[in-house]
Each structure stands twice: as C-alpha cells, then as structure tokens.
C-alpha positions as CSV (number, residue, x, y, z in Angstrom):
1,X,-3.6,29.3,8.1
2,X,-1.3,26.9,7.4
3,X,1.3,26.6,10.3
4,X,4.7,25.1,9.1
5,X,5.1,21.7,9.0
6,X,8.0,19.1,8.5
7,X,7.2,16.0,7.3
8,X,9.0,12.7,7.8
9,X,10.2,11.1,4.6
10,X,12.5,9.0,6.3
11,X,10.4,5.4,5.3
12,X,9.9,6.9,2.1
13,X,13.8,7.5,1.4
14,X,14.2,3.5,2.3
15,X,12.5,2.6,-0.6
16,X,14.8,3.1,-3.2
17,X,16.1,-0.4,-1.8
18,X,12.1,-1.5,-3.1
19,X,11.0,-2.4,-6.8
20,X,7.0,-1.1,-6.3
21,X,5.0,0.5,-3.8
22,X,2.9,-0.9,-1.4
23,X,-0.1,0.5,0.7
24,X,1.7,2.1,3.3
25,X,4.3,4.0,1.1
26,X,0.9,5.1,-1.8
27,X,-0.2,7.0,1.4
28,X,3.4,8.1,2.5
29,X,4.1,9.1,-0.8
30,X,0.8,11.5,-1.6
31,X,1.2,13.8,2.2
32,X,4.9,13.9,1.2
33,X,4.0,15.3,-2.4
34,X,1.5,17.5,-1.0
35,X,2.4,18.6,3.1
36,X,7.1,18.8,1.6
37,X,5.5,21.0,-1.6
38,X,8.2,23.8,-2.7
39,X,5.7,26.7,-3.5
40,X,4.3,26.5,0.4
41,X,6.4,28.6,2.4
42,X,7.9,26.8,5.6
43,X,7.6,23.4,4.6
44,X,10.3,20.9,5.1
45,X,11.7,17.1,5.1
46,X,12.8,15.4,7.9
47,X,15.4,12.2,7.9
48,X,16.1,9.8,10.9
49,X,19.3,9.3,10.2
50,X,21.4,6.6,12.4
51,X,24.7,8.7,13.2
52,X,23.3,12.1,13.2
53,X,19.3,11.2,14.6
54,X,16.5,13.4,12.8
55,X,18.0,16.1,10.1
56,X,15.8,18.7,8.9
57,X,16.1,19.3,4.7
58,X,15.1,21.9,2.7
59,X,11.3,21.4,0.9
60,X,13.4,21.7,-2.5
61,X,15.9,18.7,-1.6
62,X,12.6,16.5,-0.1
63,X,11.0,16.8,-2.8
64,X,13.8,15.8,-5.2
65,X,14.2,12.6,-2.9
66,X,10.6,12.3,-3.3
67,X,9.6,12.6,-6.7
68,X,12.9,10.4,-7.4
69,X,11.5,7.2,-5.4
70,X,8.6,7.4,-7.4
71,X,10.7,7.6,-11.0
72,X,12.6,4.3,-9.3
73,X,9.2,2.7,-8.9
74,X,8.3,3.5,-12.1
75,X,5.1,5.4,-11.0
76,X,5.3,7.1,-14.9
77,X,6.2,4.1,-17.1
78,X,4.8,3.3,-19.3
79,X,2.8,-0.6,-18.8
80,X,3.9,-1.7,-22.5
81,X,7.4,-0.7,-21.2
82,X,7.6,-2.6,-18.2
83,X,9.3,-5.6,-18.2
84,X,7.6,-7.5,-15.1
85,X,4.1,-6.8,-16.9
86,X,5.1,-8.0,-20.9
87,X,6.3,-12.0,-18.6
88,X,3.2,-11.6,-16.8
89,X,1.0,-10.8,-20.0
90,X,2.8,-13.6,-21.9
91,X,2.7,-15.8,-19.3
92,X,-1.7,-14.7,-19.3
93,X,-2.0,-14.7,-23.3
94,X,0.6,-17.6,-23.8
95,X,0.8,-21.6,-23.3
96,X,3.7,-22.6,-20.9
97,X,6.9,-21.9,-21.8
98,X,8.9,-24.5,-22.5
99,X,11.8,-23.5,-20.4
100,X,9.9,-23.6,-17.3
101,X,9.8,-26.5,-15.3
102,X,6.6,-27.5,-15.3
103,X,5.6,-28.3,-11.6
104,X,6.6,-24.4,-10.6
105,X,4.7,-21.8,-10.5
106,X,6.3,-19.0,-12.6
107,X,7.7,-16.2,-10.7
108,X,8.1,-13.6,-12.1
109,X,10.7,-10.4,-10.0
110,X,11.7,-7.8,-11.2
111,X,14.1,-5.1,-9.7
112,X,14.6,-1.4,-10.6
113,X,18.2,0.1,-11.9
114,X,20.0,2.9,-11.1
115,X,19.2,3.2,-7.2
116,X,22.8,4.4,-6.5
117,X,23.9,6.6,-9.0
118,X,19.7,8.6,-8.6
119,X,21.3,8.6,-4.3
120,X,24.7,9.9,-5.3
121,X,23.1,13.0,-7.7
122,X,21.1,13.8,-4.9
123,X,24.1,14.2,-1.9
124,X,25.6,15.9,-4.2
125,X,23.5,18.5,-5.0
126,X,22.5,18.8,-1.8
127,X,25.2,18.9,0.4
128,X,24.6,15.1,1.1
129,X,22.8,13.5,4.3
130,X,24.0,16.1,6.4
131,X,20.9,18.5,6.7
132,X,20.0,20.2,10.1
133,X,18.5,19.9,13.6
134,X,14.8,20.9,13.5
135,X,15.1,21.1,17.0
136,X,17.2,24.0,16.9
137,X,15.7,25.1,12.8
138,X,12.3,25.1,12.9
139,X,10.3,27.5,13.0
140,X,7.6,28.5,15.8
141,X,4.6,26.6,16.0
142,X,5.4,24.4,13.5
143,X,4.0,20.9,13.1
144,X,6.0,17.2,12.5
145,X,3.8,14.6,10.9
146,X,5.1,10.8,10.2
147,X,1.8,8.8,8.1
148,X,4.9,6.0,7.4
149,X,5.0,5.0,11.0
150,X,9.0,4.1,11.0
151,X,10.8,3.9,13.1
152,X,8.2,4.9,15.8
153,X,8.7,2.4,18.1
154,X,12.3,4.0,18.8
155,X,11.5,6.8,21.0
156,X,15.5,7.9,21.1
157,X,14.3,9.3,17.8
158,X,11.4,11.8,18.7
159,X,12.6,12.8,22.2
160,X,13.8,16.2,20.4
161,X,10.3,16.9,20.3
162,X,10.0,17.3,23.9
163,X,12.8,20.2,24.0
164,X,9.9,21.8,21.9
165,X,7.0,22.1,23.2
166,X,5.6,24.9,21.2
167,X,5.8,22.4,17.9
168,X,3.0,19.3,17.5
169,X,3.7,16.3,16.7
170,X,0.4,13.8,14.4
171,X,1.0,10.1,14.0
172,X,-1.2,8.4,11.2
173,X,-1.5,5.2,12.2
174,X,-2.9,2.4,9.7
175,X,-4.5,-0.1,11.8
176,X,-4.0,-2.4,15.1
177,X,-3.5,-5.7,13.9
178,X,-0.3,-6.9,15.0
179,X,-2.3,-6.5,18.6
180,X,-5.6,-8.0,18.2
181,X,-3.6,-10.5,15.8
182,X,-0.3,-11.2,16.3
183,X,-0.6,-14.5,15.2
184,X,-0.5,-13.5,11.6
185,X,2.7,-11.1,12.0
186,X,6.3,-11.4,13.1
187,X,7.0,-12.7,16.5
188,X,8.7,-8.8,17.0
189,X,5.9,-7.3,15.6
190,X,3.6,-7.6,18.6
191,X,6.0,-6.0,20.8
192,X,7.8,-3.2,18.5
193,X,3.6,-2.0,17.5
194,X,3.1,-2.0,21.3
195,X,6.1,0.8,21.0
196,X,4.6,2.3,18.3
197,X,1.5,3.2,20.4
198,X,2.9,3.8,23.6
199,X,5.6,6.1,21.8
200,X,2.7,8.2,20.1
201,X,1.3,7.9,23.7
202,X,4.4,10.2,25.0
203,X,5.0,12.3,21.9
204,X,1.5,12.2,19.8
205,X,-0.4,15.8,20.0
206,X,-2.9,13.7,17.4
207,X,-3.1,10.8,15.3
208,X,-4.8,10.1,12.2
209,X,-6.8,6.7,11.1
210,X,-8.5,6.0,8.0
211,X,-11.3,4.4,9.5
212,X,-13.4,4.6,13.0
213,X,-13.3,1.1,13.1
214,X,-9.1,1.8,13.6
215,X,-10.2,5.3,15.6
216,X,-12.4,3.4,18.4
217,X,-9.7,0.1,18.7
218,X,-6.7,3.4,18.6
219,X,-9.0,5.7,21.5
220,X,-10.1,2.5,23.8
221,X,-5.6,1.7,23.4
222,X,-4.8,5.0,24.3
223,X,-7.6,5.7,27.6
224,X,-5.5,2.5,28.6
225,X,-2.6,4.4,28.4
226,X,-3.6,7.1,29.9
227,X,-4.2,9.5,27.2
228,X,-8.0,10.0,27.0
229,X,-8.5,12.8,25.1
230,X,-6.0,13.0,22.1
231,X,-7.9,14.2,18.8
232,X,-8.4,11.3,16.3
233,X,-8.9,12.4,12.7
234,X,-10.5,9.9,10.4
235,X,-9.5,10.1,7.2
236,X,-10.2,7.7,4.5
237,X,-7.3,7.5,2.0
238,X,-8.5,8.4,-1.6
239,X,-7.5,6.2,-4.5
240,X,-4.1,7.7,-6.9
241,X,-5.6,9.3,-9.8
242,X,-4.7,6.7,-11.9
243,X,-7.2,4.6,-11.3
244,X,-9.5,7.0,-12.6
245,X,-8.1,6.9,-15.7
246,X,-9.9,5.5,-18.7
247,X,-9.8,1.4,-18.8
248,X,-7.0,0.1,-21.4
249,X,-8.3,-2.8,-23.2
250,X,-5.5,-5.0,-24.2
251,X,-7.3,-7.8,-26.8
252,X,-3.9,-10.1,-25.8
253,X,-4.3,-10.9,-22.2
254,X,-8.6,-10.5,-22.9
255,X,-8.3,-14.0,-24.5
256,X,-8.1,-16.3,-21.3
257,X,-10.0,-15.4,-18.4
258,X,-7.8,-14.0,-14.8
259,X,-8.6,-13.1,-11.7
260,X,-5.7,-10.9,-9.3
261,X,-4.7,-10.4,-6.3
262,X,-2.8,-7.6,-4.4
263,X,-0.9,-7.3,-1.5
264,X,2.1,-9.3,0.4
265,X,2.1,-13.0,0.4
266,X,1.6,-13.4,4.1
267,X,-0.9,-15.6,6.0
268,X,-3.6,-12.7,7.3
269,X,-4.3,-12.4,3.6
270,X,-5.5,-16.2,2.6
271,X,-3.2,-16.8,-0.5
272,X,-3.3,-20.4,0.8
273,X,-7.4,-20.7,0.5
274,X,-7.1,-19.0,-3.0
275,X,-4.1,-21.8,-4.1
276,X,-6.7,-24.7,-2.6
277,X,-9.5,-23.5,-4.7
278,X,-7.4,-22.9,-8.1
279,X,-6.4,-26.6,-7.2
280,X,-10.7,-27.5,-7.6
281,X,-11.2,-25.4,-10.6
282,X,-8.1,-26.9,-12.3
283,X,-9.6,-30.4,-11.4
284,X,-13.0,-29.2,-12.9
285,X,-12.0,-27.7,-15.8
286,X,-8.5,-28.7,-16.5
287,X,-6.6,-25.8,-19.6
288,X,-10.5,-23.6,-19.7
289,X,-9.5,-22.8,-15.7
290,X,-8.5,-18.8,-15.4
291,X,-5.8,-17.6,-14.8
292,X,-5.0,-16.3,-11.5
293,X,-2.0,-13.5,-10.6
294,X,-0.7,-13.4,-7.4
295,X,0.7,-10.3,-7.4
296,X,2.9,-9.0,-4.1
297,X,6.5,-9.3,-2.2
298,X,7.2,-12.5,-0.1
299,X,6.5,-11.9,3.2
300,X,6.9,-14.0,6.0
301,X,5.1,-17.5,7.6
302,X,4.4,-18.3,3.7
303,X,5.9,-21.8,4.0
304,X,2.4,-23.7,2.7
305,X,1.9,-20.9,0.2
306,X,5.4,-21.3,-1.1
307,X,5.0,-25.1,-1.1
308,X,2.3,-24.6,-3.6
309,X,3.9,-22.5,-5.1
310,X,7.2,-24.6,-5.9
311,X,5.6,-27.7,-5.9
312,X,2.3,-28.1,-7.5
313,X,1.6,-28.9,-11.1
314,X,-1.7,-28.7,-10.7
315,X,-1.2,-25.1,-10.9
316,X,1.9,-24.5,-13.1
317,X,0.3,-23.5,-15.8
318,X,-3.4,-21.2,-14.4
319,X,-0.9,-19.0,-11.8
320,X,1.6,-16.5,-12.4
321,X,3.2,-14.9,-9.1
322,X,4.7,-11.3,-9.5
323,X,7.1,-8.7,-7.5
324,X,7.7,-5.6,-9.0
325,X,4.5,-4.5,-11.1
326,X,4.7,-0.4,-11.3
327,X,1.3,1.6,-10.5
328,X,0.7,2.0,-14.1
329,X,0.9,-1.7,-15.0
330,X,-1.0,-2.8,-11.8
331,X,-4.0,-0.9,-13.9
332,X,-3.4,-2.5,-17.3
333,X,-3.6,-5.5,-15.3
334,X,-6.6,-4.9,-13.5
335,X,-8.5,-3.8,-16.7
336,X,-8.3,-6.9,-17.6
337,X,-9.1,-9.5,-15.3
338,X,-12.7,-10.8,-13.9
339,X,-12.4,-9.4,-10.6
340,X,-9.7,-8.3,-8.0
341,X,-9.9,-11.5,-4.9
342,X,-8.8,-9.8,-1.2
343,X,-9.8,-13.3,0.6
344,X,-8.4,-11.3,4.0
345,X,-8.5,-12.4,7.6
346,X,-8.5,-8.7,8.8
347,X,-7.2,-5.1,7.1
348,X,-6.5,-1.8,8.9
349,X,-8.0,-0.4,5.0
350,X,-7.8,-2.8,2.3
351,X,-6.2,-0.1,-0.3
352,X,-6.2,-1.7,-3.8
353,X,-10.0,-3.1,-3.0
354,X,-10.9,1.1,-3.4
355,X,-8.4,0.9,-6.2
356,X,-10.4,-1.7,-8.0
357,X,-13.8,-0.5,-7.2
358,X,-12.9,3.0,-8.7
359,X,-11.1,1.7,-12.3
360,X,-15.2,-0.2,-12.3
361,X,-13.1,-3.3,-11.7
362,X,-15.6,-6.3,-9.7
363,X,-14.3,-6.7,-6.4
364,X,-14.7,-10.2,-4.2
365,X,-13.4,-9.5,-1.2
366,X,-13.8,-10.9,2.6
367,X,-17.0,-10.2,4.4
368,X,-14.7,-7.8,7.3
369,X,-15.1,-4.6,9.1
370,X,-12.7,-2.9,6.7
371,X,-15.0,-3.5,3.6
372,X,-18.8,-3.7,5.1
373,X,-18.9,0.5,4.6
374,X,-18.1,0.0,0.8
375,X,-21.3,1.0,-1.4
376,X,-20.3,-0.4,-5.4
377,X,-22.7,-2.4,-7.4
378,X,-19.5,-5.1,-8.4
379,X,-18.8,-5.6,-4.7
380,X,-19.2,-9.1,-3.2
381,X,-18.9,-9.6,0.1
382,X,-17.9,-13.8,1.3
383,X,-17.0,-15.1,4.8
384,X,-12.6,-15.7,3.9
385,X,-13.1,-19.3,5.7
386,X,-16.2,-19.9,3.0
387,X,-13.8,-21.7,-0.2
388,X,-17.8,-23.0,-1.5
389,X,-18.7,-19.4,-1.9
390,X,-15.8,-17.8,-3.2
391,X,-15.1,-21.2,-5.6
392,X,-18.8,-20.2,-6.7
393,X,-18.4,-16.8,-7.5
394,X,-15.8,-17.1,-9.3
395,X,-16.2,-19.2,-11.5
396,X,-19.5,-17.4,-11.8
397,X,-17.4,-14.7,-13.3
398,X,-15.3,-16.4,-15.3
399,X,-17.6,-17.9,-16.8
400,X,-19.9,-15.4,-17.1
401,X,-19.6,-11.8,-19.4
402,X,-17.3,-9.5,-18.0
403,X,-18.9,-7.1,-15.8
404,X,-17.7,-3.7,-15.1
405,X,-18.9,-1.2,-13.2
406,X,-19.5,2.6,-12.3
407,X,-16.2,4.1,-12.2
408,X,-15.8,6.0,-9.3
409,X,-15.3,10.0,-9.6
410,X,-15.5,9.6,-12.9
411,X,-14.2,12.9,-14.4
412,X,-13.2,15.6,-11.5
413,X,-15.0,14.4,-8.6
414,X,-11.9,12.5,-7.8
415,X,-9.5,15.1,-7.6
416,X,-12.3,17.4,-5.4
417,X,-12.4,14.5,-3.2
418,X,-8.3,13.9,-3.1
419,X,-8.4,18.2,-2.8
420,X,-10.5,17.8,0.3
421,X,-8.6,14.8,1.8
422,X,-5.4,16.6,2.3
423,X,-7.1,20.2,2.5
424,X,-8.8,18.2,6.1
425,X,-4.8,16.8,6.8
426,X,-3.6,20.0,7.1
427,X,-6.7,21.7,8.8
428,X,-6.6,19.4,11.7
429,X,-2.1,19.5,11.9
430,X,-2.3,23.4,11.3
431,X,-5.2,23.1,14.2
432,X,-3.9,21.3,16.2
C-alpha cells in the first residue's frame, strides 16, 4: 500500500507566470499528475506561501491547479492554433519579412492570456490560498515529496517537518552543476545550491535523481555533510507521450532544411558556438544555408549571444529565436527538423535529447557524461569545443537525405515505461 503523500506544487503554481514549461517543469508536472491523483486516498498538494508558510490542499483542489497550469502552457493546444508556431513556420517557409530590420534575428515571444481569470476561478471554488497546516492535518506516516528543488534553499519553509518525525521527506535533485561549474550560472546560484543541499541533508529522508552521475556526485556531497547513508533512487525520467506520437509531416516546413536547439539561452548551452557556425554556413552556402530555430527563453550572462542575435545581418535570414512555444508545437517543429542540436558543456539529464530520439529525430549532442549512456543510431556525440566537427555534421545533415531513427517505445511500450517509472517512485517514497 502507498503511504499518504503530500506533493509540493509550489513551483508549479508560480509557473502560471511563464508561457511554456522547461525541463524541470515537465518532470514536476508529470509527478504531480500521478502523486496528487484524487482517485487515490490520502493524496494532497502543498503550497508554500510567504505569509501562511506551507499550506495543505485536497487532491481535488491541487489537481485543478495542476490542470490549469497545463492548459495555460497550451499543452493541449493544436500546433496549428499556436501563434508562436505559426510565426516560426512563416520564417522557415518564406523569405525575410519586409517589416523586420535586416540586421536582427527575428524574435518570437508569445505570452499566454487568461491567467488572472484562472487564478480567481480556482480561489472562488476552493476557498482561496488558505488551506490547512500540513503539520496538523497530514495523516500519520505521510510522505512529503518535492520534485522541483523549490524553495529548498529556504530552511524556514521546511522546519515544520521536524515537528512531525513520523513523516519522511523526499527531494528530487536534478544536478549539482551550480557547485561543479559555477561560472555558467548566476553569481548567487552557487550559495543557493549549497543551501539546497544543506537542507536536503537536514530534512531529507531520501533523494531521487535521474542519472548515476548525479547520484555519485550527490552521495559524495552528502557524505561530506555527514549524511553517508541517505537512500538515493536513480530513476531516468520518461519522455512525455506526445514525443512517441506519429510524426507530423508539414510540407511547408520541409521546403528548406532547418535545425532546432532547445534550452534556456545561457552560457552552459553553448549557443555562441552555434551562432558562429551559422555565420560560416551562410558564408559558404549563402541562401542555401540551413536555418536554425533557437527555442528557449533568454537567461543570464548572454551578452555575446544577444549581440549576435540583435546585430548580425548574416544571421538575420537564417536564424529565428522563439520563446513561448507549446509542447505540441515543439513536437511538430521537431518532426520537420533535420536534427536537434545540443552542444551543451554540461547537463544533468538533457531531456530534449531524449524527447527528440523518442520521436525518431536525429540528434547531434555534446560528448558529455549525461549523453554517453544513450544508445541510438541517429545520435552523434561531438566535443562541445570541436567546431569543425559540428560544422561538418550539420552540413552533412543539411545537404543529405533527411534521416529518421526508430521511434523509441513506439506502440504501448512507452506507456509501460511510464507506469513502471511512477511505480518505482511511489515504492521508494512509501518504503523509506
């Protein structure tokens, strides 16, 4: 029997302020949908508030909030009805729009409307952000699960757990990159991540990670903090069902070869190398050079990348930047791409690579630990600094016949994998 579970949906409800989910959001949402199922007894959602601190909500109220966030992101939206996708498709299929400055890469940024109305409807139906005290209301032996690392750097949000020694807290730790490679992150992220792991050591009964590499790093870090025996579950995150769906064939998109890079625009993702490569592609091939779609919001320490995007006439006709693309639109875009490009210097997991491969889309990715364990006949691993090899691979894919691999988990096997994944999570949480 599964133990009572309080799943923290704090970060999910704050994501009503964003237009589209990132990798952590996808993991958080998938686990929330499973672990806050109203059909399962003793399931709850927890929201940490600035005034009331952690507050407990029924599974019904929590699930309504989770569904609302997915609708806000456009997760059930037809790509053809997605304004961001239509604008990107127009840039890929047609010439440079006349009303765009020739020295600037087109930038598509789509927001989402109706979020305030959705919040008010939820508050009216479920009594507003009041809830109850988890310390008092949770059944004996309950488990607290936090998959987003939010707000794990603030110890006061978790001190209620110490008043409930019968409970066990489990945290999903996505990676230790802010400690291992601090130069790639915001200046404050090093200290913040140290506080996250200090609070894991203080409050956590167990941890979940997606790879053995992260498990080894986390175990060593916890040992240095005196927690040598914390159970750590290694559970690779399954790909969302949409990436296993039948490929969409868009004739307009297929007229000109293009590539996709997906992820927050930040130094670790190595967008700068790709943009320099595209300069070289345009120099060599002119109008016949492939196009590049940069999918992701702008992050931090991106001044060199922003300068190229905003001031390079050589890139203006061959690169488009888009933020606010729904997941169905992303899948539709991938279906027509020659490959997904992932030249990151480091990744904790790299969900976009696994999503593209599940869809049968070729991937050119960095030769880093996160990707070396993946087996696929359409995955090419290259050094993240080997610009010449990346240029050769991109040109070969652009000028050759479009490649497609086997769709991973086609049929029903991918659903069996998802069921097994969630069962492992619940078993680990319940038996701590």
